[in-house]
N, C-alpha and C positions, 0 to 999 in steps of 0.2 A: 391448767394455766401454763405450766412449763412447756407443754406440747404446742400450744398456740404460739408462744414466743419462739420456740425452735422452728416451727413452720414459717413464721414471719421472717426470721433470720435467713433461712435457706432461700426463700423467694427473693429477698432483698439482695442476696449474694448472686443469685442466678440471673436476675433480670438484665443487668448490663451485658452479660455474655449472650443471652438470647437476642437482645437488641442488635448487638454487633453481627451476629450470625444472620439475622434477617436483612440487615443492610448489605452484607456481603452477597447474599443470594439475589437481592434486587439488582445490585451492580453487575453481577455475573449474567443475569437474565438480560439486562440492557446491552451488554457487550455481545452476547450471543444473538440477540435480535438484530443488532447492527450488522454483524457478519452475515447472517442469513438474508438480510434485506439488501446487501451490497453484492455487486458483481461487476467485474471489468472484463473487457475483451479487447485484445490487440487486433485491430481491424486491418492494419497495414503497416508494413515495415519496409524500408528501402535504404539503400546506400549506393554510392557510385564508385566505380573503379578509381583507385589512386586518391580518393577523398579521405579525409580524416573526420568525417561526420556521417552519422546515420540518423534517419528520422523515423518516428513511429507515431501512429495515431491510436489512442486507447479510448474506447467508449465506455461510459458508465451505463451499463445495461441493467443495473439493479433498480431498486425502488427508493433508495435514499441518497442524499447528498454525501459525497466523500470529501472529508475535510483533511487538513494538514498534508496537502499535496507534496510539499517540500520534504516531508518525513517519509515519503515512499522510498522503496528500494528499487533500483534499476540495475539489472545484471546484463552485461553485454560482452560479446566477443566471439571469436571463432568457436565452433561447437565444442571443441576439446580444450579450450583455453579462455573461457569467459571469466569476467571479474565483476565485482560490485563496483558500480560507477557512482561516485558521490554527487549529490546535488551541488551545483555551483552557482546557479542564478545567472542573470544577464552578464555577458562577457566573462565567463568563467575560463579557467585555464585547464586544458585537457590533462587527464581524463575527468570529465564532468558532464552533467546534463542540465538542461533548462527546459522550461515548458511555456506554452501559451494555451489558453482555452479558446477554442475556435468558434463556438456557437453559444456561449453563455459567459457569465462573469464568475460563476462558481461551478465546481464539478458536480452538477446536478444530474439526475437521471436524464439520459439521452444526450448529454454534453460530451464533446470529444476533446481529449487532452492531446495536444501535439507536443511530443517530446523530441528534443534535439540532443543527440548524444555526440560529444566530442571525444575522440580517441587520439592517442599519440602515434599509432601505427596505421598507415594507409590501408584501406579496405582493398580487397583484390577480387577480380572477376573469377568465378568458379568456386570460391570459398563459400561454405555454409556458415551462417552466423546465428547465434542464439540470443534471444532477447527475453527477459523475464521482468515483469513489473509487479511489485507487491505494494499495495496501498497500505497506509499506516494502520488500518484496521485489520490487516491480514488477508484480505481478498487478493487474488493473484491471477495472472494469465501469463503464458509463455508462448513463444513462437520461434520456429526455425525458418530462416529465409536464405536464399542463395542469390548472389549477385550475378 
């Protein structure tokens, strides 16, 4: 009888821990599936000499919608001196970036995100610039381009 009570106590004590571990595994699997199903590609980046703005088009080439666009990280600048540019939204003060979706209302598969980056130092012809976009779920792409 004592053995049955002891086994029952052990099971009662372990069940919450087993349940939490199972929930954590399910959450981890969902995050991994999201990252594996997501992909972005910088399809074009451009700037103009003496301008303080660069533009980039980033396509969702994955199989799932990418959410929380404003929580993405954008890195931009000369190839040896780039920095993280914070999101600023419409009419932001440099350095900052804003975006528009060009062929959808959400960043769904095949939709293109147009990012406008505002910087404080004018771009210069002949310089090589680095751009990296990291979506909130961790998928990323980077590109070097020369004016």
